[in-house]
mmCIF file as gemmi writes it, N, C-alpha and C atoms, coordinates in Angstrom:
data_model
loop_
_atom_site.group_PDB
_atom_site.id
_atom_site.type_symbol
_atom_site.label_atom_id
_atom_site.label_alt_id
_atom_site.label_comp_id
_atom_site.label_asym_id
_atom_site.label_entity_id
_atom_site.label_seq_id
_atom_site.pdbx_PDB_ins_code
_atom_site.Cartn_x
_atom_site.Cartn_y
_atom_site.Cartn_z
_atom_site.occupancy
_atom_site.B_iso_or_equiv
_atom_site.pdbx_formal_charge
_atom_site.auth_seq_id
_atom_site.auth_asym_id
_atom_site.pdbx_PDB_model_num
ATOM 1 N N . UNK Axp A 1 ? 139.309 71.996 35.239 1 0 ? 1 A 1
ATOM 2 C CA . UNK Axp A 1 ? 139.134 71.338 36.513 1 0 ? 1 A 1
ATOM 3 C C . UNK Axp A 1 ? 138.375 72.237 37.493 1 0 ? 1 A 1
ATOM 4 N N . UNK Axp A 2 ? 138.728 73.495 37.57 1 0 ? 2 A 1
ATOM 5 C CA . UNK Axp A 2 ? 138.032 74.418 38.471 1 0 ? 2 A 1
ATOM 6 C C . UNK Axp A 2 ? 136.576 74.564 38.052 1 0 ? 2 A 1
ATOM 7 N N . UNK Axp A 3 ? 136.329 74.527 36.752 1 0 ? 3 A 1
ATOM 8 C CA . UNK Axp A 3 ? 134.959 74.621 36.253 1 0 ? 3 A 1
ATOM 9 C C . UNK Axp A 3 ? 134.138 73.422 36.704 1 0 ? 3 A 1
ATOM 10 N N . UNK Axp A 4 ? 134.724 72.231 36.676 1 0 ? 4 A 1
ATOM 11 C CA . UNK Axp A 4 ? 134.02 71.031 37.128 1 0 ? 4 A 1
ATOM 12 C C . UNK Axp A 4 ? 133.679 71.116 38.614 1 0 ? 4 A 1
ATOM 13 N N . UNK Axp A 5 ? 134.606 71.607 39.401 1 0 ? 5 A 1
ATOM 14 C CA . UNK Axp A 5 ? 134.349 71.763 40.843 1 0 ? 5 A 1
ATOM 15 C C . UNK Axp A 5 ? 133.239 72.764 41.095 1 0 ? 5 A 1
ATOM 16 N N . UNK Axp A 6 ? 133.262 73.851 40.352 1 0 ? 6 A 1
ATOM 17 C CA . UNK Axp A 6 ? 132.222 74.862 40.493 1 0 ? 6 A 1
ATOM 18 C C . UNK Axp A 6 ? 130.857 74.287 40.119 1 0 ? 6 A 1
ATOM 19 N N . UNK Axp A 7 ? 130.804 73.548 39.023 1 0 ? 7 A 1
ATOM 20 C CA . UNK Axp A 7 ? 129.546 72.91 38.62 1 0 ? 7 A 1
ATOM 21 C C . UNK Axp A 7 ? 129.058 71.945 39.692 1 0 ? 7 A 1
ATOM 22 N N . UNK Axp A 8 ? 129.97 71.17 40.259 1 0 ? 8 A 1
ATOM 23 C CA . UNK Axp A 8 ? 129.592 70.226 41.315 1 0 ? 8 A 1
ATOM 24 C C . UNK Axp A 8 ? 128.994 70.966 42.498 1 0 ? 8 A 1
ATOM 25 N N . UNK Axp A 9 ? 129.649 72.014 42.96 1 0 ? 9 A 1
ATOM 26 C CA . UNK Axp A 9 ? 129.155 72.742 44.13 1 0 ? 9 A 1
ATOM 27 C C . UNK Axp A 9 ? 127.852 73.469 43.835 1 0 ? 9 A 1
ATOM 28 N N . UNK Axp A 10 ? 127.712 74.024 42.652 1 0 ? 10 A 1
ATOM 29 C CA . UNK Axp A 10 ? 126.452 74.671 42.293 1 0 ? 10 A 1
ATOM 30 C C . UNK Axp A 10 ? 125.315 73.65 42.234 1 0 ? 10 A 1
ATOM 31 N N . UNK Axp A 11 ? 125.609 72.469 41.715 1 0 ? 11 A 1
ATOM 32 C CA . UNK Axp A 11 ? 124.612 71.406 41.678 1 0 ? 11 A 1
ATOM 33 C C . UNK Axp A 11 ? 124.227 70.982 43.09 1 0 ? 11 A 1
ATOM 34 N N . UNK Axp A 12 ? 125.201 70.897 43.971 1 0 ? 12 A 1
ATOM 35 C CA . UNK Axp A 12 ? 124.941 70.528 45.361 1 0 ? 12 A 1
ATOM 36 C C . UNK Axp A 12 ? 124.053 71.567 46.035 1 0 ? 12 A 1
ATOM 37 N N . UNK Axp A 13 ? 124.364 72.828 45.841 1 0 ? 13 A 1
ATOM 38 C CA . UNK Axp A 13 ? 123.556 73.892 46.431 1 0 ? 13 A 1
ATOM 39 C C . UNK Axp A 13 ? 122.14 73.85 45.859 1 0 ? 13 A 1
ATOM 40 N N . UNK Axp A 14 ? 122.034 73.61 44.567 1 0 ? 14 A 1
ATOM 41 C CA . UNK Axp A 14 ? 120.736 73.597 43.899 1 0 ? 14 A 1
ATOM 42 C C . UNK Axp A 14 ? 119.845 72.455 44.382 1 0 ? 14 A 1
ATOM 43 N N . UNK Axp A 15 ? 120.441 71.337 44.777 1 0 ? 15 A 1
ATOM 44 C CA . UNK Axp A 15 ? 119.646 70.176 45.191 1 0 ? 15 A 1
ATOM 45 C C . UNK Axp A 15 ? 119.554 70.014 46.705 1 0 ? 15 A 1
ATOM 46 N N . UNK Axp A 16 ? 120.101 70.954 47.448 1 0 ? 16 A 1
ATOM 47 C CA . UNK Axp A 16 ? 120.025 70.893 48.906 1 0 ? 16 A 1
ATOM 48 C C . UNK Axp A 16 ? 118.581 71.088 49.362 1 0 ? 16 A 1
ATOM 49 N N . UNK Axp A 17 ? 118.173 70.253 50.298 1 0 ? 17 A 1
ATOM 50 C CA . UNK Axp A 17 ? 116.814 70.29 50.839 1 0 ? 17 A 1
ATOM 51 C C . UNK Axp A 17 ? 116.84 70.94 52.228 1 0 ? 17 A 1
ATOM 52 N N . UNK Axp A 18 ? 115.698 71.501 52.667 1 0 ? 18 A 1
ATOM 53 C CA . UNK Axp A 18 ? 115.653 72.119 54.005 1 0 ? 18 A 1
ATOM 54 C C . UNK Axp A 18 ? 115.99 71.126 55.119 1 0 ? 18 A 1
ATOM 55 N N . UNK Axp A 19 ? 115.482 69.909 55.02 1 0 ? 19 A 1
ATOM 56 C CA . UNK Axp A 19 ? 115.766 68.866 56.004 1 0 ? 19 A 1
ATOM 57 C C . UNK Axp A 19 ? 116.566 67.783 55.298 1 0 ? 19 A 1
ATOM 58 N N . UNK Axp A 20 ? 117.822 67.677 55.636 1 0 ? 20 A 1
ATOM 59 C CA . UNK Axp A 20 ? 118.654 66.683 54.981 1 0 ? 20 A 1
ATOM 60 C C . UNK Axp A 20 ? 119.223 65.701 55.98 1 0 ? 20 A 1
ATOM 61 N N . UNK Axp A 21 ? 119.502 64.527 55.467 1 0 ? 21 A 1
ATOM 62 C CA . UNK Axp A 21 ? 120.147 63.48 56.234 1 0 ? 21 A 1
ATOM 63 C C . UNK Axp A 21 ? 121.629 63.825 56.351 1 0 ? 21 A 1
ATOM 64 N N . UNK Axp A 22 ? 122.207 63.53 57.495 1 0 ? 22 A 1
ATOM 65 C CA . UNK Axp A 22 ? 123.645 63.718 57.625 1 0 ? 22 A 1
ATOM 66 C C . UNK Axp A 22 ? 124.336 62.353 57.624 1 0 ? 22 A 1
ATOM 67 N N . UNK Axp A 23 ? 125.641 62.36 57.706 1 0 ? 23 A 1
ATOM 68 C CA . UNK Axp A 23 ? 126.417 61.127 57.632 1 0 ? 23 A 1
ATOM 69 C C . UNK Axp A 23 ? 126.056 60.154 58.763 1 0 ? 23 A 1
ATOM 70 N N . UNK Axp A 24 ? 125.833 60.673 59.961 1 0 ? 24 A 1
ATOM 71 C CA . UNK Axp A 24 ? 125.473 59.811 61.09 1 0 ? 24 A 1
ATOM 72 C C . UNK Axp A 24 ? 124.142 59.107 60.848 1 0 ? 24 A 1
ATOM 73 N N . UNK Axp A 25 ? 123.184 59.831 60.299 1 0 ? 25 A 1
ATOM 74 C CA . UNK Axp A 25 ? 121.883 59.232 60.009 1 0 ? 25 A 1
ATOM 75 C C . UNK Axp A 25 ? 122.018 58.15 58.948 1 0 ? 25 A 1
ATOM 76 N N . UNK Axp A 26 ? 122.836 58.414 57.931 1 0 ? 26 A 1
ATOM 77 C CA . UNK Axp A 26 ? 123.06 57.405 56.898 1 0 ? 26 A 1
ATOM 78 C C . UNK Axp A 26 ? 123.72 56.175 57.498 1 0 ? 26 A 1
ATOM 79 N N . UNK Axp A 27 ? 124.683 56.394 58.371 1 0 ? 27 A 1
ATOM 80 C CA . UNK Axp A 27 ? 125.4 55.278 58.978 1 0 ? 27 A 1
ATOM 81 C C . UNK Axp A 27 ? 124.444 54.352 59.725 1 0 ? 27 A 1
ATOM 82 N N . UNK Axp A 28 ? 123.414 54.931 60.366 1 0 ? 28 A 1
ATOM 83 C CA . UNK Axp A 28 ? 122.426 54.123 61.073 1 0 ? 28 A 1
ATOM 84 C C . UNK Axp A 28 ? 121.609 53.252 60.118 1 0 ? 28 A 1
ATOM 85 N N . UNK Axp A 29 ? 121.458 53.694 58.877 1 0 ? 29 A 1
ATOM 86 C CA . UNK Axp A 29 ? 120.668 52.962 57.881 1 0 ? 29 A 1
ATOM 87 C C . UNK Axp A 29 ? 121.532 52.166 56.911 1 0 ? 29 A 1
ATOM 88 N N . UNK Axp A 30 ? 122.816 52.196 57.107 1 0 ? 30 A 1
ATOM 89 C CA . UNK Axp A 30 ? 123.754 51.665 56.125 1 0 ? 30 A 1
ATOM 90 C C . UNK Axp A 30 ? 123.469 50.224 55.729 1 0 ? 30 A 1
ATOM 91 N N . UNK Axp A 31 ? 123.197 49.374 56.694 1 0 ? 31 A 1
ATOM 92 C CA . UNK Axp A 31 ? 122.959 47.966 56.394 1 0 ? 31 A 1
ATOM 93 C C . UNK Axp A 31 ? 121.738 47.793 55.486 1 0 ? 31 A 1
ATOM 94 N N . UNK Axp A 32 ? 120.657 48.487 55.8 1 0 ? 32 A 1
ATOM 95 C CA . UNK Axp A 32 ? 119.431 48.386 55.012 1 0 ? 32 A 1
ATOM 96 C C . UNK Axp A 32 ? 119.643 48.926 53.603 1 0 ? 32 A 1
ATOM 97 N N . UNK Axp A 33 ? 120.321 50.046 53.505 1 0 ? 33 A 1
ATOM 98 C CA . UNK Axp A 33 ? 120.584 50.66 52.204 1 0 ? 33 A 1
ATOM 99 C C . UNK Axp A 33 ? 121.463 49.75 51.351 1 0 ? 33 A 1
ATOM 100 N N . UNK Axp A 34 ? 122.534 49.212 51.929 1 0 ? 34 A 1
ATOM 101 C CA . UNK Axp A 34 ? 123.44 48.337 51.176 1 0 ? 34 A 1
ATOM 102 C C . UNK Axp A 34 ? 122.735 47.055 50.738 1 0 ? 34 A 1
ATOM 103 N N . UNK Axp A 35 ? 121.903 46.489 51.598 1 0 ? 35 A 1
ATOM 104 C CA . UNK Axp A 35 ? 121.162 45.283 51.235 1 0 ? 35 A 1
ATOM 105 C C . UNK Axp A 35 ? 120.195 45.554 50.087 1 0 ? 35 A 1
ATOM 106 N N . UNK Axp A 36 ? 119.503 46.678 50.149 1 0 ? 36 A 1
ATOM 107 C CA . UNK Axp A 36 ? 118.57 47.034 49.076 1 0 ? 36 A 1
ATOM 108 C C . UNK Axp A 36 ? 119.312 47.222 47.755 1 0 ? 36 A 1
ATOM 109 N N . UNK Axp A 37 ? 120.422 47.941 47.807 1 0 ? 37 A 1
ATOM 110 C CA . UNK Axp A 37 ? 121.208 48.167 46.592 1 0 ? 37 A 1
ATOM 111 C C . UNK Axp A 37 ? 121.773 46.864 46.05 1 0 ? 37 A 1
ATOM 112 N N . UNK Axp A 38 ? 122.233 45.985 46.934 1 0 ? 38 A 1
ATOM 113 C CA . UNK Axp A 38 ? 122.777 44.695 46.506 1 0 ? 38 A 1
ATOM 114 C C . UNK Axp A 38 ? 121.708 43.83 45.852 1 0 ? 38 A 1
ATOM 115 N N . UNK Axp A 39 ? 120.464 43.996 46.298 1 0 ? 39 A 1
ATOM 116 C CA . UNK Axp A 39 ? 119.352 43.225 45.746 1 0 ? 39 A 1
ATOM 117 C C . UNK Axp A 39 ? 118.829 43.836 44.445 1 0 ? 39 A 1
ATOM 118 N N . UNK Axp A 40 ? 119.452 44.918 44.008 1 0 ? 40 A 1
ATOM 119 C CA . UNK Axp A 40 ? 119.058 45.544 42.754 1 0 ? 40 A 1
ATOM 120 C C . UNK Axp A 40 ? 117.887 46.501 42.884 1 0 ? 40 A 1
ATOM 121 N N . UNK Axp A 41 ? 117.51 46.82 44.115 1 0 ? 41 A 1
ATOM 122 C CA . UNK Axp A 41 ? 116.415 47.759 44.324 1 0 ? 41 A 1
ATOM 123 C C . UNK Axp A 41 ? 116.899 49.188 44.098 1 0 ? 41 A 1
ATOM 124 N N . UNK Axp A 42 ? 115.993 50.052 43.709 1 0 ? 42 A 1
ATOM 125 C CA . UNK Axp A 42 ? 116.317 51.447 43.448 1 0 ? 42 A 1
ATOM 126 C C . UNK Axp A 42 ? 116.355 52.213 44.766 1 0 ? 42 A 1
ATOM 127 N N . UNK Axp A 43 ? 117.557 52.465 45.254 1 0 ? 43 A 1
ATOM 128 C CA . UNK Axp A 43 ? 117.741 53.142 46.543 1 0 ? 43 A 1
ATOM 129 C C . UNK Axp A 43 ? 117.132 54.54 46.511 1 0 ? 43 A 1
ATOM 130 N N . UNK Axp A 44 ? 117.257 55.237 45.403 1 0 ? 44 A 1
ATOM 131 C CA . UNK Axp A 44 ? 116.719 56.599 45.336 1 0 ? 44 A 1
ATOM 132 C C . UNK Axp A 44 ? 115.198 56.607 45.437 1 0 ? 44 A 1
ATOM 133 N N . UNK Axp A 45 ? 114.56 55.544 44.974 1 0 ? 45 A 1
ATOM 134 C CA . UNK Axp A 45 ? 113.103 55.45 45.093 1 0 ? 45 A 1
ATOM 135 C C . UNK Axp A 45 ? 112.695 55.035 46.508 1 0 ? 45 A 1
ATOM 136 N N . UNK Axp A 46 ? 113.426 54.079 47.076 1 0 ? 46 A 1
ATOM 137 C CA . UNK Axp A 46 ? 113.11 53.595 48.415 1 0 ? 46 A 1
ATOM 138 C C . UNK Axp A 46 ? 113.462 54.61 49.502 1 0 ? 46 A 1
ATOM 139 N N . UNK Axp A 47 ? 114.581 55.264 49.335 1 0 ? 47 A 1
ATOM 140 C CA . UNK Axp A 47 ? 115.102 56.177 50.354 1 0 ? 47 A 1
ATOM 141 C C . UNK Axp A 47 ? 115.546 57.49 49.7 1 0 ? 47 A 1
ATOM 142 N N . UNK Axp A 48 ? 114.605 58.36 49.354 1 0 ? 48 A 1
ATOM 143 C CA . UNK Axp A 48 ? 114.982 59.613 48.662 1 0 ? 48 A 1
ATOM 144 C C . UNK Axp A 48 ? 115.979 60.463 49.438 1 0 ? 48 A 1
ATOM 145 N N . UNK Axp A 49 ? 115.855 60.513 50.754 1 0 ? 49 A 1
ATOM 146 C CA . UNK Axp A 49 ? 116.789 61.316 51.556 1 0 ? 49 A 1
ATOM 147 C C . UNK Axp A 49 ? 118.198 60.747 51.484 1 0 ? 49 A 1
ATOM 148 N N . UNK Axp A 50 ? 118.296 59.431 51.422 1 0 ? 50 A 1
ATOM 149 C CA . UNK Axp A 50 ? 119.606 58.787 51.278 1 0 ? 50 A 1
ATOM 150 C C . UNK Axp A 50 ? 120.213 59.157 49.933 1 0 ? 50 A 1
ATOM 151 N N . UNK Axp A 51 ? 119.414 59.104 48.885 1 0 ? 51 A 1
ATOM 152 C CA . UNK Axp A 51 ? 119.914 59.436 47.546 1 0 ? 51 A 1
ATOM 153 C C . UNK Axp A 51 ? 120.442 60.859 47.488 1 0 ? 51 A 1
ATOM 154 N N . UNK Axp A 52 ? 119.727 61.782 48.123 1 0 ? 52 A 1
ATOM 155 C CA . UNK Axp A 52 ? 120.188 63.181 48.136 1 0 ? 52 A 1
ATOM 156 C C . UNK Axp A 52 ? 121.501 63.282 48.893 1 0 ? 52 A 1
ATOM 157 N N . UNK Axp A 53 ? 121.587 62.612 50.035 1 0 ? 53 A 1
ATOM 158 C CA . UNK Axp A 53 ? 122.828 62.672 50.806 1 0 ? 53 A 1
ATOM 159 C C . UNK Axp A 53 ? 123.991 62.077 50.015 1 0 ? 53 A 1
ATOM 160 N N . UNK Axp A 54 ? 123.767 60.937 49.379 1 0 ? 54 A 1
ATOM 161 C CA . UNK Axp A 54 ? 124.842 60.306 48.618 1 0 ? 54 A 1
ATOM 162 C C . UNK Axp A 54 ? 125.298 61.173 47.448 1 0 ? 54 A 1
ATOM 163 N N . UNK Axp A 55 ? 124.382 61.92 46.865 1 0 ? 55 A 1
ATOM 164 C CA . UNK Axp A 55 ? 124.753 62.824 45.77 1 0 ? 55 A 1
ATOM 165 C C . UNK Axp A 55 ? 125.641 63.96 46.265 1 0 ? 55 A 1
ATOM 166 N N . UNK Axp A 56 ? 125.52 64.283 47.553 1 0 ? 56 A 1
ATOM 167 C CA . UNK Axp A 56 ? 126.3 65.385 48.124 1 0 ? 56 A 1
ATOM 168 C C . UNK Axp A 56 ? 127.541 64.936 48.875 1 0 ? 56 A 1
ATOM 169 N N . UNK Axp A 57 ? 127.621 63.66 49.218 1 0 ? 57 A 1
ATOM 170 C CA . UNK Axp A 57 ? 128.702 63.194 50.084 1 0 ? 57 A 1
ATOM 171 C C . UNK Axp A 57 ? 129.468 62.037 49.432 1 0 ? 57 A 1
ATOM 172 N N . UNK Axp A 58 ? 130.563 62.339 48.767 1 0 ? 58 A 1
ATOM 173 C CA . UNK Axp A 58 ? 131.32 61.281 48.101 1 0 ? 58 A 1
ATOM 174 C C . UNK Axp A 58 ? 131.863 60.226 49.073 1 0 ? 58 A 1
ATOM 175 N N . UNK Axp A 59 ? 132.14 60.599 50.318 1 0 ? 59 A 1
ATOM 176 C CA . UNK Axp A 59 ? 132.642 59.618 51.281 1 0 ? 59 A 1
ATOM 177 C C . UNK Axp A 59 ? 131.578 58.567 51.599 1 0 ? 59 A 1
ATOM 178 N N . UNK Axp A 60 ? 130.352 59.008 51.832 1 0 ? 60 A 1
ATOM 179 C CA . UNK Axp A 60 ? 129.271 58.055 52.108 1 0 ? 60 A 1
ATOM 180 C C . UNK Axp A 60 ? 128.954 57.226 50.86 1 0 ? 60 A 1
ATOM 181 N N . UNK Axp A 61 ? 129.006 57.87 49.696 1 0 ? 61 A 1
ATOM 182 C CA . UNK Axp A 61 ? 128.753 57.13 48.453 1 0 ? 61 A 1
ATOM 183 C C . UNK Axp A 61 ? 129.781 56.02 48.286 1 0 ? 61 A 1
ATOM 184 N N . UNK Axp A 62 ? 131.032 56.32 48.572 1 0 ? 62 A 1
ATOM 185 C CA . UNK Axp A 62 ? 132.082 55.311 48.466 1 0 ? 62 A 1
ATOM 186 C C . UNK Axp A 62 ? 131.853 54.175 49.466 1 0 ? 62 A 1
ATOM 187 N N . UNK Axp A 63 ? 131.428 54.516 50.664 1 0 ? 63 A 1
ATOM 188 C CA . UNK Axp A 63 ? 131.148 53.509 51.68 1 0 ? 63 A 1
ATOM 189 C C . UNK Axp A 63 ? 130.014 52.593 51.236 1 0 ? 63 A 1
ATOM 190 N N . UNK Axp A 64 ? 128.933 53.16 50.735 1 0 ? 64 A 1
ATOM 191 C CA . UNK Axp A 64 ? 127.808 52.348 50.254 1 0 ? 64 A 1
ATOM 192 C C . UNK Axp A 64 ? 128.253 51.478 49.083 1 0 ? 64 A 1
ATOM 193 N N . UNK Axp A 65 ? 128.978 52.047 48.143 1 0 ? 65 A 1
ATOM 194 C CA . UNK Axp A 65 ? 129.464 51.272 46.988 1 0 ? 65 A 1
ATOM 195 C C . UNK Axp A 65 ? 130.332 50.099 47.43 1 0 ? 65 A 1
ATOM 196 N N . UNK Axp A 66 ? 131.183 50.331 48.409 1 0 ? 66 A 1
ATOM 197 C CA . UNK Axp A 66 ? 132.062 49.272 48.92 1 0 ? 66 A 1
ATOM 198 C C . UNK Axp A 66 ? 131.24 48.166 49.573 1 0 ? 66 A 1
ATOM 199 N N . UNK Axp A 67 ? 130.276 48.539 50.395 1 0 ? 67 A 1
ATOM 200 C CA . UNK Axp A 67 ? 129.438 47.527 51.049 1 0 ? 67 A 1
ATOM 201 C C . UNK Axp A 67 ? 128.609 46.75 50.042 1 0 ? 67 A 1
ATOM 202 N N . UNK Axp A 68 ? 128.108 47.419 49.035 1 0 ? 68 A 1
ATOM 203 C CA . UNK Axp A 68 ? 127.338 46.734 47.986 1 0 ? 68 A 1
ATOM 204 C C . UNK Axp A 68 ? 128.238 45.727 47.276 1 0 ? 68 A 1
ATOM 205 N N . UNK Axp A 69 ? 129.452 46.141 46.954 1 0 ? 69 A 1
ATOM 206 C CA . UNK Axp A 69 ? 130.382 45.242 46.278 1 0 ? 69 A 1
ATOM 207 C C . UNK Axp A 69 ? 130.735 44.038 47.163 1 0 ? 69 A 1
ATOM 208 N N . UNK Axp A 70 ? 130.883 44.268 48.448 1 0 ? 70 A 1
ATOM 209 C CA . UNK Axp A 70 ? 131.221 43.179 49.36 1 0 ? 70 A 1
ATOM 210 C C . UNK Axp A 70 ? 130.063 42.217 49.606 1 0 ? 70 A 1
ATOM 211 N N . UNK Axp A 71 ? 128.841 42.721 49.525 1 0 ? 71 A 1
ATOM 212 C CA . UNK Axp A 71 ? 127.685 41.867 49.79 1 0 ? 71 A 1
ATOM 213 C C . UNK Axp A 71 ? 127.075 41.286 48.522 1 0 ? 71 A 1
ATOM 214 N N . UNK Axp A 72 ? 127.576 41.669 47.385 1 0 ? 72 A 1
ATOM 215 C CA . UNK Axp A 72 ? 127.036 41.152 46.124 1 0 ? 72 A 1
ATOM 216 C C . UNK Axp A 72 ? 127.332 39.664 46.002 1 0 ? 72 A 1
ATOM 217 N N . UNK Axp A 73 ? 126.406 38.977 45.369 1 0 ? 73 A 1
ATOM 218 C CA . UNK Axp A 73 ? 126.594 37.547 45.105 1 0 ? 73 A 1
ATOM 219 C C . UNK Axp A 73 ? 127.789 37.363 44.163 1 0 ? 73 A 1
ATOM 220 N N . UNK Axp A 74 ? 128.69 36.477 44.505 1 0 ? 74 A 1
ATOM 221 C CA . UNK Axp A 74 ? 129.828 36.256 43.6 1 0 ? 74 A 1
ATOM 222 C C . UNK Axp A 74 ? 129.362 35.592 42.307 1 0 ? 74 A 1
ATOM 223 N N . UNK Axp A 75 ? 129.98 36.016 41.224 1 0 ? 75 A 1
ATOM 224 C CA . UNK Axp A 75 ? 129.695 35.399 39.939 1 0 ? 75 A 1
ATOM 225 C C . UNK Axp A 75 ? 130.915 34.594 39.514 1 0 ? 75 A 1
ATOM 226 N N . UNK Axp A 76 ? 130.707 33.336 39.322 1 0 ? 76 A 1
ATOM 227 C CA . UNK Axp A 76 ? 131.831 32.452 38.919 1 0 ? 76 A 1
ATOM 228 C C . UNK Axp A 76 ? 131.693 32.04 37.495 1 0 ? 76 A 1
């Protein structure tokens, strides 16, 4: 378990960019990001800074996943 945490943090440090989006910036774009993801668009291609932030922030990733699930077309 400690090894997994270490790998996660090393990966985060390795992919950190000089200018990164923070949670507040993501929150401002949340509706657009969730709509794009719900429509099946590649968020990492459309919004690379968002993808980097989501890779580093499990709380924001969970929020986006929840919104995508809530806005997805129901399948009956």
